N, C-alpha and C positions, 0 to 999 in steps of 0.2 A: 651377579646377573639379575637378581631380584630387584635391587635398587635401580638398575638400568631400566627395567621394565616399568617400574613405578614412575620414574622420571619421564619415560616416553609417553605414558598415559597422561601425565600432568601437562606436558608440552602440547600434545594433540588436543586435549580438552581446551586449552587456552586458544589454540588456533581455531577450533570450531566455534567457540563463543565469540571470538573476534570477527569471524566471517558471517555470523548470524544477523548482525545489524543491517538493516536496510538503509541505503543512502536516502537522506531526506526524511527518515523516520521521525515521528513526533505526532502531535495531535492535529488532525485535519477535520474540517467540517464541510460536508458536501450539501449542495442545494440543487433542486430541480423541481419543476412543476410535477405534482403528484408523487413526490418522493416518499417511499415507505421506509426504506433502510438503505444505508450506504456504508462502504468501508473502503478507505484509502490510506495507504501508508507511505506514499511518496514514490512509488514505483511507476512502471509503464502502463498500468491499468488500474481501474477502479471497479468495485462491485457496486452496481446500482440496481435497486429494486423499486419499481414504480407501481402505483395503484393499477389494478386491472390485470396484473400478472401474478401468477402463482409463486414465482421466485425471481430473483435478480440474475443479472448476467455480468460478465467481465467485459469492460469496454476500454479501448485504448485512450490515453490522455495525452495532451500536449502541455508541457510545463512552460510557464513564462520564464523569462531570462533571470528573474530574481529568485526563482525556485519557491515562490510563495503561493502560486495558484496553478492548478491543473484543470484543464477543461476538456470536454469531449461530448460525444453525441451517442445516444443509445440507438439500438436497432430500429426503433420506431420513429427516430428523428428528434427525440427530446434532448435538448442541450442540457448539460450539467456542468457545474463548476465546484471544485474542491479547493478550499482555502486553508493554508497552514495557520494554525492558531498561535498567537504570541506566547 
């Protein structure tokens, strides 16, 4: 029984690690006028922090067909683009 429990833990650990990867993950670089900080990993939204604001926010992005560029607009209308680095 003990070896069965250990095997179950190993299998479940492998499943969790396999599911943790974000599709499109990799290095991305974002740009916007007044950009202080940005974080994007290839998902449905990007964290964008602009000058004049105490913190950033999560904003939806639209990915291009090639999956190499995601763009969106912040709440104050500032457009931003995040490009996947080679």
